[in-house]
C-alpha positions in Angstrom: -4.4 17.1 -15.5 -4.9 19.7 -13.2 -4.2 23.2 -15.5 -2.7 25.1 -12.6 -1.0 24.2 -9.6 -1.8 25.9 -6.5 1.3 27.5 -5.7 3.6 26.7 -2.4 1.2 27.6 0.3 -1.9 26.7 -1.7 -0.8 23.0 -2.3 0.1 22.6 1.4 -3.4 23.6 2.2 -4.8 21.2 0.0 -2.8 18.4 1.3 -3.7 18.9 4.8 -7.5 19.3 3.9 -7.1 16.2 1.6 -5.9 14.1 4.7 -8.4 15.7 6.9 -11.0 14.3 4.6 -9.2 11.0 4.2 -8.7 10.6 8.0 -12.8 10.9 8.0 -13.1 8.1 6.1 -10.6 6.0 7.6 -12.1 6.7 11.1 -15.4 5.7 10.0 -14.3 2.5 8.3 -13.5 1.2 11.6 -15.7 3.2 14.1 -19.0 1.1 13.4 -17.4 -2.2 14.5 -17.4 -0.8 18.3 -20.9 0.2 18.1 -22.6 -3.0 16.6 -24.3 -3.9 19.8 -25.7 -0.4 20.8 -27.0 -0.3 17.0 -28.6 -3.7 17.4 -30.3 -2.4 20.5 -31.3 1.0 19.6 -32.8 -0.1 16.3 -34.4 -3.4 17.3 -32.9 -5.3 14.8 -30.8 -8.5 14.4 -27.0 -9.0 13.7 -27.6 -10.1 10.5 -29.2 -6.8 9.5 -27.1 -4.1 11.3 -24.1 -6.3 9.9 -25.1 -4.7 6.5 -23.6 -1.5 7.7 -20.5 -3.1 7.3 -20.7 -5.2 4.5 -22.8 -2.5 2.6 -20.3 0.1 3.2 -17.2 -2.2 1.9 -19.4 -3.4 -1.2 -20.2 0.2 -2.2 -16.7 1.3 -1.6 -15.4 -1.4 -3.7 -17.9 -0.6 -6.8 -16.7 3.0 -6.4 -13.2 2.8 -6.3 -12.1 1.8 -9.8 -15.1 4.4 -11.1 -13.3 7.3 -9.2 -10.4 7.4 -11.6 -12.1 7.4 -14.6 -14.9 10.1 -13.0 -11.7 12.3 -11.7 -10.3 12.2 -15.5 -13.6 13.0 -17.2 -15.0 15.9 -14.9 -11.9 16.9 -13.3 -10.0 15.6 -10.0 -10.9 18.6 -8.0 -14.4 18.7 -8.7 -14.7 14.8 -8.3 -13.0 15.0 -4.9 -15.0 18.0 -3.7 -18.2 16.3 -4.8 -16.9 13.2 -2.9 -16.4 15.3 0.4 -19.8 16.4 0.1 -21.8 13.3 -0.3 -19.7 11.9 2.3 -20.5 14.3 4.5 -24.1 14.5 3.8 -24.3 10.6 4.1 -22.6 11.2 7.8 -25.5 13.4 8.6 -28.1 10.8 7.1 -26.7 7.8 9.1 -26.8 9.9 12.4 -30.7 10.5 11.8 -31.7 7.1 10.7 -35.0 5.8 11.8 -34.3 2.2 11.1 -31.8 -0.2 10.3 -32.8 -0.2 6.7 -32.5 3.7 6.3 -29.1 3.4 8.0 -28.0 0.6 5.7 -28.8 2.9 2.8 -27.0 6.0 4.3 -24.0 4.1 4.9 -24.0 3.3 0.9 -24.1 7.1 0.2 -21.2 7.7 3.2 -19.3 4.7 1.2 -19.8 6.1 -2.4 -18.6 9.6 -1.3 -15.4 7.9 0.5 -14.5 5.4 -1.9 -14.0 8.4 -4.6 -11.4 10.3 -2.2 -8.0 8.3 -2.5 -8.1 7.9 -6.2 -8.9 11.9 -6.9 -7.2 13.1 -4.1 -3.6 11.0 -5.1 -3.7 12.5 -9.1 -4.0 16.0 -7.2 -1.2 15.3 -4.7 1.1 13.9 -7.6 0.5 16.9 -9.7 1.4 19.1 -6.7 4.5 17.7 -5.6 6.1 16.7 -8.8 9.7 16.6 -7.2 8.8 14.4 -4.0 5.6 12.6 -5.3 6.3 9.3 -4.0 7.2 10.6 -0.6 3.9 12.6 -0.5 1.9 9.6 -1.6 3.4 7.6 0.9 2.7 10.1 3.4 -1.0 10.4 2.2 -1.5 6.7 2.4 0.2 6.5 6.0 -3.3 8.3 7.1 -5.4 5.4 6.7 -3.4 3.3 9.6 -3.4 6.6 11.7 -7.1 6.5 11.5 -7.4 2.7 12.4 -5.8 3.6 15.7 -8.4 6.5 16.2 -11.4 5.0 15.0 -12.1 2.2 17.3 -10.8 4.2 20.3 -13.0 7.3 19.5 -15.9 4.9 18.7 -15.8 3.2 22.0 -15.3 6.4 23.9 -18.2 8.1 22.2 -20.7 4.6 22.5 -19.7 4.6 26.2 -20.7 8.3 27.0 -23.3 9.1 24.5 -24.6 6.9 21.7 -23.8 5.3 18.4 -25.1 8.4 16.5 -22.9 10.7 17.8 -20.0 8.5 15.8 -21.5 9.8 12.5 -22.2 13.3 14.0 -18.2 14.2 14.8 -18.0 13.8 10.7 -19.9 17.0 10.1 -17.3 19.9 11.3 -14.4 18.1 9.6 -16.5 17.8 6.3 -17.6 21.6 6.6 -14.0 22.6 7.2 -12.9 20.4 3.7 -15.7 21.7 2.0 -14.7 25.5 2.9 -11.0 25.0 2.0 -12.0 23.3 -1.4 -15.5 25.3 -2.6 -13.0 28.2 -4.4 -10.8 25.7 -5.8 -13.7 23.2 -7.2 -14.9 25.8 -9.3 -11.6 26.6 -11.4 -11.3 24.9 -14.9 -9.2 22.0 -15.2 -8.2 20.2 -18.4 -10.2 17.0 -18.8 -10.2 13.9 -20.9 -13.7 12.0 -21.5 -13.1 8.2 -20.7 -15.9 5.8 -21.0 -16.9 4.6 -17.8 -18.0 1.3 -17.1 -21.6 1.8 -15.4 -23.0 -1.5 -17.4 -20.1 -3.9 -15.3 -20.9 -2.0 -12.2 -24.4 -2.7 -11.9 -24.4 -6.3 -12.8 -21.4 -6.8 -10.5 -23.5 -4.9 -7.7 -26.7 -6.8 -8.5 -25.1 -10.2 -8.3 -23.1 -9.7 -5.3 -26.4 -8.0 -3.2 -28.4 -10.9 -4.3 -26.3 -13.3 -2.7 -26.1 -11.1 0.4 -29.6 -10.9 0.7 -30.0 -14.8 0.3 -27.3 -15.0 3.4 -28.9 -12.5 5.5 -32.6 -13.9 5.0 -30.9 -17.7 5.8 -29.4 -16.0 8.9 -32.6 -14.7 10.3 -35.1 -17.8 9.5 -32.5 -21.2 9.4 -35.4 -22.8 7.3 -35.7 -20.2 4.6 -33.3 -22.2 2.3 -36.5 -24.4 1.7 -38.7 -21.2 0.1 -38.3 -20.4 -3.6 -37.1 -16.7 -2.8 -33.9 -18.5 -1.4 -33.0 -20.1 -4.8 -34.8 -17.4 -6.6 -31.8 -14.9 -4.8 -29.2 -17.3 -5.7 -30.4 -17.5 -9.4 -30.2 -14.0 -9.7 -27.0 -13.7 -8.0 -25.4 -16.0 -10.4 -27.0 -15.0 -13.6 -25.9 -11.5 -12.9 -22.1 -12.5 -12.2 -22.1 -14.7 -15.0 -23.5 -11.7 -17.2 -20.9 -9.7 -15.8 -17.8 -12.1 -16.6 -19.2 -12.2 -20.3 -19.7 -8.2 -20.3 -16.2 -7.4 -19.2 -14.8 -9.6 -21.9 -16.5 -7.6 -24.8 -16.1 -4.1 -23.7 -12.7 -2.3 -24.6 -12.4 -0.5 -21.0 -13.5 -2.7 -18.6 -13.4 -2.7 -14.9 -11.7 -6.0 -14.8 -9.1 -6.5 -17.8 -9.6 -10.4 -18.4 -6.0 -10.8 -19.1 -5.3 -9.6 -15.7 -7.8 -12.0 -13.7 -7.6 -15.5 -15.0 -4.3 -15.9 -16.7 -1.2 -17.1 -14.5 0.1 -16.1 -12.3 -2.7 -13.2 -12.1 -5.2 -16.1 -11.1 -2.9 -16.9 -8.3 -2.6 -13.4 -7.4 -6.5 -12.7 -7.1 -7.5 -16.0 -5.5 -5.0 -15.1 -3.0 -6.5 -11.5 -2.3 -9.7 -12.7 -2.1 -9.2 -15.6 0.4 -6.8 -12.7 2.4 -10.1 -10.4 2.4 -12.3 -13.4 3.2 -10.7 -14.3 6.3 -9.0 -11.2 7.7 -11.5 -8.3 6.7 -14.3 -10.0 8.7 -12.1 -11.4 11.4 -10.8 -7.6 12.2 -14.5 -6.2 11.7 -15.7 -8.7 14.9 -13.2 -8.3 17.2 -14.6 -5.4 19.6 -17.9 -7.6 19.3 -16.0 -10.2 20.3 -14.6 -8.5 23.1 -17.9 -7.6 24.6 -19.7 -10.7 24.1 -17.0 -13.1 25.1 -15.1 -10.9 27.9 -17.6 -8.5 29.2 -15.6 -6.0 28.1 -17.0 -1.9 27.7 -17.1 -0.5 24.3 -13.9 1.9 25.0 -12.1 -1.3 26.1 -13.1 -3.0 23.1 -12.2 -0.2 20.9 -8.6 0.1 22.9 -8.2 -3.7 21.9 -7.3 -2.9 18.2 -5.1 -0.4 19.0 -1.9 -2.8 19.4 -2.4 -4.0 16.1 -2.6 -0.7 13.9 0.7 0.3 15.8 2.4 -3.0 15.2 1.0 -3.1 11.5 2.8 0.5 10.9 6.4 -0.4 12.1 6.4 -3.8 10.7 5.3 -2.6 7.4 7.8 0.1 7.5 10.6 -2.1 8.1 9.4 -4.8 6.0 9.4 -2.5 3.1 12.8 -2.0 3.4 13.8 -5.6 3.9 12.0 -6.6 0.8 15.3 -6.4 -1.5 17.0 -8.6 0.4 14.7 -11.2 1.5 12.2 -11.1 -1.5 8.6 -11.2 -1.5 7.8 -15.0 -0.7 9.0 -15.4 2.8 7.4 -12.0 4.2 4.1 -13.4 2.7 4.5 -16.8 4.5 5.7 -15.4 7.6 2.8 -13.1 7.7 0.1 -15.5 7.1 1.5 -17.8 9.7 1.2 -14.9 12.5 -2.4 -14.6 11.4 -2.9 -18.1 11.3 -1.5 -18.5 14.9 -3.2 -15.7 16.2 -6.8 -17.0 15.0 -5.9 -20.4 16.6 -5.0 -18.6 19.8 -8.4 -16.6 19.7 -10.5 -19.7 18.9 -9.3 -21.0 22.4 -11.2 -18.4 24.4 -9.0 -18.0 27.3 -10.3 -15.6 29.9 -7.1 -15.8 32.4 -3.6 -17.3 32.3 -1.2 -17.4 34.9 2.7 -16.9 34.2 5.0 -16.7 37.2 2.7 -15.9 39.6 1.9 -13.1 37.1 -1.9 -13.2 36.1 -2.9 -11.8 32.5 -6.2 -10.3 32.3 -8.7 -10.8 29.2 -7.6 -7.1 27.8 -4.0 -8.8 27.2 -5.2 -11.9 26.4 -7.1 -10.4 23.3 -4.6 -7.4 22.6 -1.5 -9.6 22.5 -2.6 -12.0 19.8 -4.4 -9.3 17.8 -1.1 -7.2 17.7 0.9 -10.5 16.8 -1.9 -10.5 13.9 -1.0 -6.5 13.1 3.1 -7.8 12.7 1.7 -10.5 10.4 0.4 -8.2 8.2 2.8 -5.7 8.2 5.1 -8.2 6.7 2.4 -9.5 4.1 1.1 -6.5 3.1 4.1 -4.7 1.3 5.5 -8.0 0.0 2.1 -8.9 -1.3 1.1 -5.3 -2.9 4.9 -5.2 -4.7 4.7 -9.1 -5.6 1.4 -8.3 -7.7 2.7 -4.9 -9.1 6.2 -6.5 -10.4 4.1 -8.4 -12.6 3.3 -5.7 -14.9 4.6 -2.4 -13.8 3.3 -0.7 -16.6 -0.4 -1.6 -15.2 0.2 -0.9 -11.9 -3.0 1.0 -11.7 -5.2 -2.0 -13.3 -3.4 -4.5 -10.9 -4.0 -2.5 -7.8 -7.8 -2.0 -8.9 -8.5 -5.6 -9.4 -6.5 -6.8 -6.2 -8.5 -4.3 -4.2 -12.0 -5.5 -6.0 -10.7 -9.2 -5.2 -9.8 -8.5 -1.8 -12.9 -6.5 -0.9 -15.0 -8.7 -2.2 -14.0 -11.5 -0.3 -14.1 -9.5 2.6 -18.0 -8.7 2.1 -18.5 -12.2 1.7 -16.5 -13.5 4.5 -18.4 -10.9 6.8 -21.7 -12.2 5.5 -21.0 -15.9 6.0 -19.8 -14.8 9.3 -23.2 -13.3 10.5 -24.9 -16.3 9.3 -22.9 -18.7 11.5 -23.6 -16.1 14.3 -27.1 -15.7 13.7 -27.6 -19.5 14.2 -25.6 -19.6 17.4 -27.1 -19.2 20.6 -24.1 -18.5 22.7 -22.5 -15.4 20.4 -18.8 -16.1 21.9 -18.7 -19.8 21.0 -20.0 -19.0 17.7 -16.8 -16.5 17.0 -14.8 -19.2 18.7 -15.8 -21.2 16.2 -15.3 -19.2 13.6 -12.0 -18.1 14.4 -10.9 -22.0 14.1 -12.2 -22.2 10.7 -10.5 -19.3 9.5 -7.1 -20.3 10.8 -7.6 -24.0 9.1 -8.7 -21.9 5.6 -5.8 -19.2 5.9 -3.4 -22.0 6.5 -4.7 -23.9 3.3 -3.7 -20.4 1.2 -0.3 -20.5 2.0 0.9 -22.6 -0.7 -0.8 -20.3 -3.3 2.3 -17.7 -2.3 4.4 -20.0 -4.0 2.8 -20.1 -7.3 3.2 -16.2 -7.3 6.5 -15.2 -8.9 8.7 -13.9 -6.1 10.4 -10.9 -8.9 12.7 -9.1 -6.0 14.3 -12.2 -5.2 15.1 -13.6 -9.0 16.5 -10.0 -9.8 19.0 -10.4 -6.4 19.9 -13.7 -8.2 20.5 -11.9 -11.1 22.4 -8.9 -9.7 24.7 -11.7 -7.4 25.5 -13.5 -10.8 26.2 -10.6 -12.7 28.6 -9.3 -10.1 30.3 -12.7 -10.0 30.6 -12.9 -13.6 31.9 -9.1 -13.9 35.5 -9.7 -12.3 35.9 -12.9 -14.5 35.2 -10.9 -17.7 37.4 -8.0 -16.9 40.1 -10.5 -16.0 39.5 -12.4 -19.5 39.7 -8.6 -21.1 43.0 -8.0 -19.7 
């Protein structure tokens, strides 16, 4: 807990500064997707390796987020937050100067280690500084992510079209320096801390297991005959060995990253399988929309970035409305409706329509791509709040643990899904046709995920039914009492 508060002006300065740092991180999560073709050409590498700039970033962020909260409690939230801003800014500079794709992947990991710790440490400070309006301020803080999702692709497209992909990383430097100057004095002040055991062993086992699997998939993408070599099977064996060791290790330690009771026991198993499948189908899909716009429709980097804007706007509006409607409609119906809209989006994109005439009105490539993408934004806006609350309502007192576990499964699914997409693309002579095939398969896989929703308790609907039953019995009891 922070020993002393900032005071009225200071806490708003921190909120603005933390918002700036979080915006920087949110923008960088999407800005690189627009620059993939440019980075591939400039660094003279394959799509299989350049995609590691996405998967390594997501993997490092996944590993860092559950650790950040414990680091903040052990060393102080403000110090950890300041350190994360420094690491993220330094990582951005190194990415801009990267001489090869291998250096770029390494520096993207540095970026993600800094960025992944921003949200957990900042959330605690915001909650401490705004005790009376905590829910509202944390909600406002979280709304920065969708805004970054709008700015990132559009800014990235503009930068790549007029300069190069390196400037996408340079823009973080002035923002990071401003945040560091604003936080430096506060970071030097003492804080009340509590030493927590940090599960570095589990983190290393999990990271090595996933990275080994990703390496096997990457090498297979570069050489389709790689599966015949002993190295391919050694990598798979190492991956399996470390992931099994990770599971056994987590079951034996006192304070694991993954609480086994919240992983494999029902209904948590259904929640985690749903999160993994959702991440695998949806996260990778959005990462490749700008690339699809360029290879399938020949759009410029600026247009390919702008095509994601309707999705972000639709998701922001829909999620706001859906959050208020959950009490009335429960969790299950919005989740099913949301997933169905994403399935429909993927099916439409798999058709690869170039032009469409409706009543004499010609619909061009941009609207044919932006329209379905916006439809998926509505779907995510419906499913997101419902799935989050459905999981948290299972054990409200362990909300933080459930959030971390769901995030881990969702991000892991996204990392592996992206790697498999790249493998298929590398083996496809026509990248547009390859992506169309991927979208078709994803629509079927996500459709098969919908039955899992029925295994997750709809506690909101159950609570509403109990309230209705209580309301009906109350007049009868009152009449009987008379």
